[in-house]
C-alpha positions in Angstrom: -23.4 -11.4 -1.3 -22.3 -8.6 -3.7 -18.6 -8.4 -4.7 -16.3 -7.0 -7.3 -15.1 -9.9 -9.5 -12.2 -9.9 -11.9 -13.1 -12.8 -14.2 -10.4 -12.4 -16.9 -7.7 -9.9 -17.8 -9.4 -6.6 -18.4 -12.8 -7.9 -17.3 -14.3 -6.7 -13.9 -17.8 -6.3 -12.7 -19.9 -6.1 -9.5 -21.9 -9.3 -9.2 -23.3 -11.8 -6.7 -21.0 -14.5 -5.3 -21.5 -17.1 -2.6 -21.2 -15.9 1.0 -17.9 -16.8 2.6 -17.6 -19.3 5.5 -14.7 -19.4 8.0 -12.2 -22.2 8.5 -11.4 -23.2 12.1 -8.9 -20.3 12.5 -10.6 -17.8 10.4 -13.1 -15.0 10.9 -15.7 -13.5 8.6 -15.4 -9.7 8.3 -18.3 -7.5 7.2 -16.2 -5.0 5.1 -16.6 -1.4 6.1 -14.1 0.0 3.5 -11.7 -1.4 0.9 -9.0 0.7 -0.7 -8.1 0.8 -4.4 -4.4 0.3 -5.1 -2.1 0.1 -8.1 -1.8 -3.6 -7.5 -5.5 -4.0 -8.3 -4.8 -2.5 -11.8 -1.9 -5.0 -12.3 -4.2 -7.9 -11.4 -6.8 -6.6 -13.8 -4.2 -6.5 -16.5 -3.4 -10.2 -15.8 -0.1 -9.6 -14.0 1.2 -11.2 -10.8 -0.1 -14.5 -12.2 -3.3 -14.3 -10.2 -5.8 -17.2 -10.3 -8.9 -15.8 -11.9 -11.7 -15.3 -11.2 -10.9 -13.4 -8.0 -12.5 -10.9 -5.7 -9.8 -8.2 -5.4 -9.2 -5.9 -2.5 -6.2 -6.3 -0.1 -6.7 -3.0 1.8 -9.7 -3.5 4.0 -11.2 -3.2 7.5 -14.5 -4.1 9.0 -16.5 -5.8 11.7 -16.1 -9.4 12.8 -19.5 -11.1 12.2 -18.6 -14.8 12.4 -15.8 -16.9 14.1 -14.2 -20.2 13.1 -14.5 -23.0 15.6 -11.0 -22.6 17.0 -11.0 -18.8 17.3 -10.7 -17.4 20.8 -8.7 -14.2 20.3 -11.6 -12.2 18.7 -15.3 -11.8 19.3 -18.2 -11.0 17.1 -18.5 -7.2 17.0 -14.8 -6.5 17.1 -13.6 -3.9 14.6 -10.4 -5.0 12.7 -8.0 -4.0 10.0 -6.8 -7.0 8.0 -3.2 -7.8 6.9 -3.7 -9.6 3.6 -0.4 -11.5 3.7 -0.7 -15.3 3.5 2.8 -16.7 3.9 3.3 -20.4 3.6 5.7 -20.5 6.7 7.4 -23.5 5.1 9.7 -22.3 2.3 13.3 -21.1 2.7 12.3 -17.4 2.8 9.6 -17.9 5.4 11.9 -19.9 7.5 14.5 -17.1 7.6 11.9 -14.5 8.5 11.4 -13.1 5.0 7.7 -14.1 4.5 7.0 -11.2 2.0 9.4 -13.0 -0.4 7.6 -16.4 0.1 8.0 -18.8 -2.8 4.3 -19.6 -2.6 3.4 -15.9 -2.3 -0.3 -15.5 -1.6 -2.5 -12.6 -0.3 -6.1 -11.8 0.3 -7.3 -9.9 -2.7 -4.3 -10.9 -4.8 -4.3 -14.7 -5.1 -7.5 -15.5 -3.1 -10.7 -13.5 -2.6 -10.3 -10.2 -0.7 -12.2 -7.3 0.6 -13.9 -5.7 -2.4 -17.1 -7.4 -1.2 -19.8 -7.2 1.5 -18.0 -9.9 3.5 -14.5 -11.4 3.5 -12.7 -14.3 5.2 -9.4 -13.6 7.0 -7.1 -15.6 9.3 -7.5 -14.5 12.9 -3.7 -14.0 13.0 -4.1 -11.3 10.3 -6.5 -9.2 12.2 -5.5 -6.0 14.1 -8.2 -5.1 16.6 -9.1 -1.5 16.4 -9.8 0.3 19.7 -13.1 2.1 20.4 -13.4 5.5 18.8 -11.3 4.6 15.7 -13.2 4.8 12.4 -13.3 1.4 10.7 -14.0 3.0 7.4 -10.7 5.0 7.7 -8.8 1.9 8.8 -8.5 0.6 5.3 -5.4 2.9 5.4 -3.6 0.6 7.8 -2.5 -1.9 5.1 -0.8 0.7 2.8 0.7 2.3 5.9 2.2 -1.1 6.8 3.9 -1.2 3.4 5.4 2.2 4.1 6.6 1.1 7.5 8.3 -1.9 5.9 9.9 0.5 3.4 11.4 2.4 6.3 12.6 -0.9 7.8 14.5 -1.5 4.6 15.9 2.0 4.6 17.0 1.8 8.2 18.0 5.0 10.1 18.5 8.1 8.0 18.3 10.8 10.7 18.7 14.3 9.3 18.9 13.2 5.7 17.3 15.1 2.9 14.6 13.0 1.2 13.4 13.2 -2.4 10.1 11.3 -3.1 8.8 10.7 -6.6 5.0 10.5 -6.6 2.6 12.4 -4.4 -0.1 9.8 -4.4 -1.3 8.0 -1.3 1.9 6.0 -0.9 4.2 8.9 -1.5 2.3 11.0 1.0 2.6 8.2 3.6 6.3 7.9 3.0 6.6 11.7 3.4 4.7 11.5 6.8 7.0 8.7 8.0 10.1 10.5 6.8 9.2 13.5 8.9 8.5 11.3 11.9 11.9 9.6 11.3 13.8 12.8 11.6 14.3 13.9 8.0 16.1 17.2 7.6 13.8 18.0 4.6 11.3 16.2 2.4 10.8 17.2 -1.3 8.3 15.7 -3.6 8.1 15.4 -7.4 4.8 14.9 -9.2 3.2 16.0 -12.5 -0.2 16.3 -10.9 -0.7 19.8 -9.4 -3.6 18.7 -7.2 -1.4 16.0 -5.5 1.4 18.5 -5.0 -1.1 20.8 -3.3 -2.0 18.0 -0.9 1.6 17.3 -0.2 2.1 21.0 0.6 -1.0 20.9 2.9 0.6 18.0 4.8 3.8 20.0 5.4 6.1 18.9 2.6 9.1 21.2 2.4 9.3 21.4 -1.4 6.7 20.4 -4.1 7.8 20.5 -7.7 7.1 19.0 -11.1 10.8 18.4 -11.7 13.7 18.0 -9.3 15.6 20.4 -11.6 13.6 23.1 -9.8 15.4 22.4 -6.5 18.7 23.6 -5.3 20.4 20.5 -3.7 23.9 20.6 -5.3 25.0 17.4 -3.6 21.8 15.5 -4.3 19.7 13.8 -1.7 20.6 11.3 1.0 17.5 9.2 0.3 15.5 9.1 -3.0 12.3 7.1 -3.0 10.3 6.1 -6.1 6.6 5.7 -5.3 5.5 5.7 -9.0 6.9 2.6 -10.6 7.4 4.7 -13.7 10.6 4.1 -15.5 11.2 7.8 -16.4 10.9 8.7 -12.7 13.3 5.9 -11.7 15.9 6.9 -14.2 15.6 10.5 -13.1 15.8 9.7 -9.5 18.9 7.4 -9.2 21.4 10.0 -10.5 20.1 12.4 -7.9 21.2 10.3 -4.9 24.0 11.9 -2.9 27.4 10.1 -2.5 26.9 7.3 0.0 23.1 7.7 -0.3 20.2 5.3 -0.9 17.6 4.8 -3.6 14.5 2.9 -2.6 12.3 1.3 -5.3 8.9 1.4 -3.5 6.5 1.9 -6.5 5.3 -1.1 -8.4 6.5 -1.3 -12.0 5.3 -3.5 -14.8 6.9 -6.9 -14.6 8.9 -6.4 -17.8 9.9 -2.8 -17.2 13.6 -2.0 -17.4 15.5 1.1 -16.2 19.0 2.3 -17.1 21.5 3.7 -14.6 25.3 4.1 -14.3 26.8 1.1 -12.5 30.1 3.0 -12.3 28.5 5.8 -10.3 26.8 3.2 -8.0 30.3 1.7 -7.4 32.3 5.0 -7.3 29.9 6.9 -5.0 28.8 3.9 -2.9 25.1 4.2 -3.8 22.8 1.7 -2.3 19.8 0.6 -4.5 17.2 -1.4 -2.7 13.6 -2.4 -2.9 10.7 -2.8 -0.5 7.9 -5.3 -1.3 4.6 -5.5 0.6 4.3 -6.1 4.3 6.8 -7.7 6.7 6.4 -7.7 10.5 5.0 -4.2 10.0 1.2 -4.4 10.2 0.9 -4.3 14.0 3.2 -1.2 14.1 1.3 0.5 11.3 -1.9 -0.1 13.2 -0.4 1.5 16.3 0.7 4.5 14.2 -2.7 4.8 12.7 -4.4 4.7 16.1 -1.9 7.3 17.3 -2.9 9.7 14.6 0.1 9.4 12.2 -2.2 10.0 9.2 -5.0 12.4 8.5 -7.7 10.2 6.9 -9.8 13.2 5.9 -6.9 14.3 3.7 -5.6 10.9 2.6 -9.0 9.6 1.5 -10.4 11.7 -1.3 -13.3 9.6 -2.5 -15.7 7.2 -0.7 -17.9 5.3 -3.2 -20.4 2.5 -2.9 -19.3 -1.1 -3.8 -21.5 -0.9 -6.9 -19.2 1.8 -8.2 -16.1 -0.4 -8.0 -15.5 -0.3 -11.8 -15.8 3.5 -11.8 -13.4 3.7 -8.8 -10.8 1.7 -10.7 -11.1 4.0 -13.7 -10.8 7.0 -11.5 -7.7 5.6 -9.9 -6.2 4.7 -13.3 -6.8 8.4 -14.4 -4.9 9.7 -11.4 -7.9 11.6 -10.1 -8.0 12.1 -6.3 -5.9 10.4 -3.6 -6.9 7.2 -1.9 -10.2 6.0 -3.2 -12.2 3.5 -1.1 -15.4 1.6 -1.7 -17.7 1.2 1.2 -20.2 -1.7 0.8 -22.5 -0.2 3.4 -22.7 3.1 1.5 -26.0 3.4 -0.5 
């Protein structure tokens, strides 16, 4: 089959690899669409200690075309979105219900072959069956949405709070949509990319600016979320949290990145600084939200490219052009 392959740091190509075969509790998915994510760039740069070579792609959906010998929950022909998480279920963190912090962290498309290919293997337990009428090529959005849902699990209830979100890319837009559904009093977004701010405005964001200095919130914001991973944005955002408010680090920074903030203000104003990593007990709920129409795929997905254009898709994502970019192996 054809697949994207990261063979070494900085080296990626579309090539031919062996067809996958399912284990007893696995299925083979014919990939309809696979999203490009910042994590893919980190893997390409040799971060996250991935085992190379690897087929990337942790945001994907498709059709079940083969079943393992012990699979009864799904049938050939079922359309599914796939949770890439591969928790060990044995370490301390898995045993206390924090599988996303697993000491043996693994994930499809991150540590083992994923969905940037014509076919991918996935555990049956990782598959969310899509109902009839839901576009499988759109359902690659379920995985990033599940990360956003977990982010709101970490935040807890913030009914009627003012939200400030840094980064109007796909994840920032999803956090904005969930904030509105969660009862935010207002949602403001900061981004340097005018096209992304226009999309945020189209989706109903209250304020879209290139700097939070343009906004008149004298007390700050009850919730500030960084969806960029950029140190300058993080350092700008933490001081803007209102007294008693919360800062959520949602964007992925470089492993060695460091940000400065005032620990005295964190103490004196009882600021909560927290993080949200990947997916935790949130994929099924994200699937339900997706089916219910929580997102507008025609807005979220800006580019649909053939698998053969995977390298170009990565470069476009790196350049910040467009919103969610997906590769569709069935696209000519």
